[in-house]
Structure formats: structure tokens, C-alpha cells
N, C-alpha and C positions, 0 to 999 in steps of 0.2 A: 515490342517485347512481351506484350500481354499474351500473345498466342503461345509463347514459350512457357510462360508462367502457368497458363491453363494446361498445357501439355504435360508439364512436370508435376502438377499439383496432385493428381490422382495417384500415380505410382509412389510419390514421396509419402503421401498419407498412408498408403497400404504398408509401406516399410515401417513407418513410425507408429502405426496403429497399436501393436502389442504393448509398446512402452506407455502410450497414453491411456489405453484401456486399463492397464494394470494400475496406473496412478489414479484413474477415476474410481476404480474398484476400492482402492485403499482409502481414499478420501470419502467416498460415499456421497449420496445425495444427487446423483446424476440421472436417475431413472425418470424423475418427473420432467415434463416438458422436453423430452428427448427429441421430439419432432422439430423443435426450434432450430436444432443444429442443421437441419436439412431444408430450412426456409419455410417450414409450416408454422409460422408465428401466430400467436393467439392474440390478435388485436382487431377490434371491430373497425367498421368503415369510418372515414373521417367525418367530423361534424362540420356542417356548412359554416363558413366564416371563422373557423377556429384554426389557428396555426398549429402544426404538429412538428415536433422535434424528436429525432432519434438520438439518444445519448448512449454511448458505449463506454463502460468503465470496467476494466478487466478483472479486478479482484477487490479484496476487502479494503485496503488502504485507499484506493481510488474511489471506491463506493462511499466510504465515509467522508471523503473530502468534498464530494460534489453536492452534499446536502444543501448548503446555502444556494448553490446554483439552481437546484430543483425548486427550492422555495421561491426564489426570484422569478422563475419561469411560471410557476403556479400563480403567483401574485399578478403576473402580466396576462393571465388567461390563456397561457400556452399549454397545449396538450403534449405530454412527454411519453414516448415509448422507451423504456429503460432496459438495456441488455447488459449482460455480464458474461464472463468466460468460465468462471469457476463456481462450484457448488457453494463454497463459503461466501463468495460475493453475492450469489443469488439469495442465500438465507438472510444476509444483512439487508439487501434491497427490500425483501418482503417484510422484514421486521420494522424497518425504519421509514420506508417510502411508499407503502401501499396506498396511502391517502393523498400522495402528491402527484402520482403518475397515472396514466391511463391503463398501462399494462407493463408487466415485467417478464422478461424472457431471457433465453440464452442467445448469444451472438451466433449467427450461422457460420458453417464452414465456408471458407473463402474460395469456393469453386463457383464457376460462372452460373451453373443452373441453380444452386442453392441460394447464392446471393441475389440473383435476378428474381427468384421466387419470393424471397423475403422483401425485397424492395417493392415489388408489385403489391404486396399486402400492406406494407407500412405506409408508403406514399408520403414521406416527410417533406416539409418545406426546408428543413435544415438538418444536417447531421453533425454530431459532435463526437469526436474521438478523444479520449483522455490520455495524457502522458505519452507512452511509447507505442500506442496503437496506430498502425498504418497498414491497411489491408488493400492490396492492389485491386482485387476484383470488386470489393466494396466501393472503393474510390472510382473505379471505372463506371459502375452502375450509377453512381451519383453524377458523374460527368455526362453520361449519356442523357440523363434526365434534366440536366441544368440545375441540379440541387447543390448549393454550396456546402462544403465540409470544413469545419473548424477543428484544428488540433488544439485542444485546451490543456493548459498546464504542460505544454509540449516539452519534452526533453529527449536528448540523445545520449545514451550511455557511452562510456569509453569504448567498450567492446563493439557496440552497435555502430558507432561512428567509424571505427577502423574498418569494419566489414563493408559498410556502405561506401566509404571513400574508395575502397579497393575496386569496386564495381560501379562507380558513380554514374557512368554513362548508361548503365542498365537500370539502376535504381530510380533515377530522376524521372524517366518517362513513366514508370509504374506508379508514380505518386502524382500524376497530373491532376487527378480529381481533388487533391488537397488544396483548397482555395485560400486558406488563411491559417497562419501559424501563430498561436498565442504562446510565446516561449516563456518557460518558467524562470529563466535567467538570461543574462547577456551572453554567457558562455554557450548556452543552448542556441540562442539566436545566431551566434557566429557559426555554429556548426551547420545550422540549416542553410545559411547563406553559402557556406562552402559546398554544400550538397547541390547547389544550383537554384535555390529559391530566391526570388527577387526580393530586395529590401522592402518594397512596398507590400509584400505578402506577409511580412513578419512584424509582429508587435510584441515587445517585452511587457507582459502584464504581471509577471511575478508568479510565485508559487502559491496556489490557492490553499495548500495545506497549512500555510502560515497564518491563515485567517481562522484557524481552528478555534471553536468555542466549545469547551468541555464542561458539561454540567457538573458543578462541584458536589461532592458528597458531604453531608453534614456529619457531626461527631457520632451520632447514633448509627448512621449508615456505615461509616468507616469501622466502627466497633463490630457491627454485625458482619461485615465482609471479612474482617480478620478472623472472627470465630468460624465462619463458613470455610475459610481456607486453612484453618488450624495453625495460624501464625501466632507465635508468642508475643508478649509485650516487648517493646524495644525497637530499634531501627530495623529496616527491611532493605535487603539487597535484592534488586530486581534484575533478572536476565530477560531483556525485552526482545522478542522475536529471534530466539536463539536457533542456531544451526548445529549440525553434528560437530562434536568436539568442544563446543563452547559450554555445554552443560557441565562437562567434566572439569573444565577450567574454572567455572564459577563455584563448583563444589570445593575445589582445592582452595580457592580464595576465601570462601566462607569458613572452611576448616581452620585456616590460618588466623582469620579474624577471631574466631571462637577461642582458639588456643591462646590468643593474645589478650583474652579477657573481655572481648566484645560480645554482649548478648544479642546477637543479630539473627534475624530470620532470613531464609532464602526462598524467594518466589521465582519460579521459572515459568516463562511463557514461550513455549517453542513456536517457531513460525508455522510449522505444520503439525497439527494436532495428531495426525496419524502416526507420528513417531513415538507415541506414548509407550509402546511395548519396549522400544529401544531405551528410552529414558528410564523406565521402571527397572530394567535389567541393570543399568548403571547404578541406580540408587540402592538396589538390593545388594549389589556387589560391594558397595561402600558401607553397607550395614546401617543405612540411615532410615529413620522412620519418615514416611512420606504420605501424601494424599494427592489424588487427582480430582480436580474440580468436576470433571464430567461424571463422577460417581456420586455426586450430591455433596451435602455438607459434611465436613470433617467431624469425626466422633470426639476428637480431642486435639491437643496440641501435637504438632509434628515438627520435625527438623527441617524438612523441605516440602514446600507446597508447589504443585504443578498445575497451572491453569491451562488445561488442554481443551479450551473452548474457543469460540470464534467471536470476534467483535467486542471483546471486553477489555482490551488493553488500556483504553483511555480511563476506564474506571479503576482497574487494578493498579495502574501506575500512581494513583493518588495515595496509595499506601506506602510507596517507596520513599526511602531517604537517599538512596544512591542507585543509579540506573546504568547498567551496561547494555549498549545497543549491539544487537547480534549481527551475524553474517559479516563480521569485520575482522575477526582474528584469522591469521593464516591457517589453512589455505584459502579461506574465503576472501573475496576481494571487492564485493559490490556494496555491502552494507544494507541495513534496514533504516527506516526513517527515524531520526531523533527528534522530529518536530513536536510530537505530542508531549514527550517528556520535557522538552525545553519550555513549551507553553505552560506546563504545570510547575515550572520552576524547580526542576530536579537537577541535582549534581550529576553530571554525565561523564561516562567513560565509553570509549569505543576503540577498536583496533585500527590498524593502518588501512584496512581494506574498505574504504567508504566511497568508492568511485561513483556509485549511483547518486550520492549526495555530497559530491566533492566540494562544491561551493558552500553549501550549508555547514558541512563539517569544518571547513577552513574558517568560516566566520565565527562559529561557536568556540573553536579553540582560540582564535584571535581575540575574542571578546572576554575570554576567561571563564566561559560557561562550561567548557568540556576539556578533558584531557585524553590524549592518545596513549594507549598501552600497546607495546610492540608484540607481546607474546603472553602466554599464561603466567609466566613468572612475574612479569611487569604488572599484569592485572592483579595478582595476589598482593604485591607491594602497594599498589595504588588503592585497593580496597581497604586494606588495613590502615593506610595513612589517612584516608578521608573519613573513615569511621571514627577515628580518634581525634578528629579536628572538626568539630561542629561549625566553627566560625568560617573555615575555608569552604565547607559545604554551603553555608548560607551565602557566601560571596558568589559562588558559582550559580546558586539558585537565583539570586538577584540579577546576575548577568544574563542568564538564560531568559528570564522574563522580559528584560529590557530589549534583548535581541529580537524576540518574537513580536513585541509591540512595535518596534521600529520597522518591521518588515511586513506589516499588514496592508490590506487594500487591494489585493489581487482579485478577490471575488467581485468587487464593484467594477474594476477595470475590465474584467472578463465579461460580466453581464452587459456592460456598455457596448462591447463589440457584438455580442449575440443579438442585442436589441437592434443594433444598426443593420445587421444582416437580415433580420426578420422584417 
């Protein structure tokens, strides 16, 4: 089936190129290291006697999650070539891991010539793909060279599972080079088994994002951050990784809380910073004073603060008293991660669309750490209710911390398998 994949790859890329080029232009930051996309990776020759690992983490969330893995590999004397797919992921990698890895670059396009060119330059002893990354040509090049490939924190979304099961006889041969699956949950392990992976190839190591360690802000740092954002004193409602439509729903919930006598601030962190123009039009239309973090420190207090920056959510969430997790209100169905907010002990709200985090969302609700809101009206009611009930928020906060602590250990289990492979 690989020959068909190779045959179709080029024309499909040409058809989709305008869409992706427009997206790259909007997000910016893609000019640097553009040759990486075509296999011209910037990493030097291997050092004698030193193991080399190629780690691919697609975007910001995955990039932040692999920090402890990179630290563990560095402590073992392993050399890492770290790649990502997005410009935001690349910036986070450069900011956080430049001293932990041998080189940082972009993942090559998964066509045979580009993948082969990259593999010849990198020459890893082991390759690691995070979460949903599964590239047939990349895996084939590894298989041809006898290099094991681990899927770390591996998961299969509902939509991806339905699609792959519909063409399972085609998909499984394309994933031959994937030698070991370290599943994020038992549900994900079951899905990999259904796709044709042998039980011996699958290990449930747990979700490495649950081992998150967030440096706490002290009182002075929190006060400084509030001033920079223009947030007034009092509780803060945070919209975490919001998508279109959710900012308007949060503004409506915030207005209702203010009308009910709650002196609450609203902090919006959109999933894609390039949506700032759209969000600003919404806020202007609502007649609200606002500030965008990308423009520097706020000159004074505002009604709505928008953090249109990258890689700051863990820090910003420390100011929140109540967190709504985005991409979860209809028509959105997949959800963004609630893990960081739970680890910080925040009272949580999210919509019914949390399929990418179905198990985590179910556990959080079951443990009393989170509540599900069906629509914007329900969100408004839940926000007002929680803001007027500090004891209930504290109960949710304690439940969230307890859940996160009970689910730690995935990093060490994952590192144990990596060391075994090396």
C-alpha cells in the first residue's frame, strides 16, 4: 500500500497547499528553517559512542509535555534531535529546550524523497512520535533501517478511530514501522489492538501530561502579571484555549456575573493567536474595554484581557478562580486539555465536546472536579453559580488536585521503555 500512498501524496499536497500556505502566513514564523520541510535538516554528524534519538512533538501542548522526557534522556547522555510541525511549537522548543537537545527543526513532509533525505542526515538509534503522530513514509524509512519507533503518549481520537477502522486493511500495513505503542489510556490501547497491533506491542504507560510540574508564581509575580494584563482585583474567569463562538459565550457569562454583583475579571486565551482581529471586533462590538498581551503591558485596568501569546497558559491559569476549557461547546466536539488547570487546582467547566480527552473529562466530572455545560446559557448559569459559592469552588479545586496526584507516574514508565529500547 505504500506505493499508493507515495503516488497520491504529491497531488494531494498540491491541492491542499493553498489552505496550508494561507494558515502558515496567518500564523507566521515559518520562514526560518524552511528547508527542514524538504529533508535538509540542520544537525551535525553523530558522535562516536553516543546514542541519538529523534523526537517529534507536533505542537505546543505536546512540546510542553515532553520536557521531563528530554531531561531524562539528557541525564542518560543521549543526544536528541527535536522536531515539531508548527511555528508555535518551534518557538516553545527553542525557548525551553535549546540546552537539552542537539538540534531543533521542523518535521519533513512525509514524501519518500524528503523523508529519506532527513533520515540519512539524522541517523537516529530510536525515533519517538508523540500522541497522534503516525507518518507512513517516516515509519517505512525507520523499518528499512531497522530503527525502532515508539509512539509515546499514544492516543486515537474518536474521529481518527472511525476513519482508520473503516480502512483498517489499508492502514495497518502503512504503520508497520511502528514497533511499540505506549498508550495514554486503556481505551487507547483497546483501539490500537482493534487496529491490528499485537498485545505485546502495546503498553499502557498513562498520560505524560498528568505528570505536569508547573513552576508556581509567588505573590509579587502574580500581582505583576495582573497589572500587565490589566485585570482588576477580584476573581478571574479564564477562557482556556478558546475557539470561535466561545469567546462570545464567555463574554455573555461574564456580563451576567457582573450584573449579579460579582466583581469578576475576564481573561481570554484563544487557541490560535492569529484570531486576535476577530476577537477584537467582538469586544469592540460589545463596547468593552480590552487589552491584548502581544501589545505589551496594559496601560490601566480593562474589562477583558486577551492573552494572544504562545506557551503562557500554565502561568496565566494561576491567576484564575474558574476555568472554562475551550473547543468543547457546540459545534466544537474535540476539546482542549484540562490537565494543566486541574493540576493547578482550578474549578473547571467544559462543554459536552471533549472527545479528545473523553477519559480525562469523565474522571474529572466523576471526581467532582469539573462540571459539564451543555450550551452558552448553561455556561452563564454555571459561572454565576460558582462565582457566588467559594466553598464549592474549593471542593472542586481539591478534587482536581487529588485526581492529578493519583494519576502521576507516566513519565517514569515511559522513560523505562525508552531506556529498554536503547
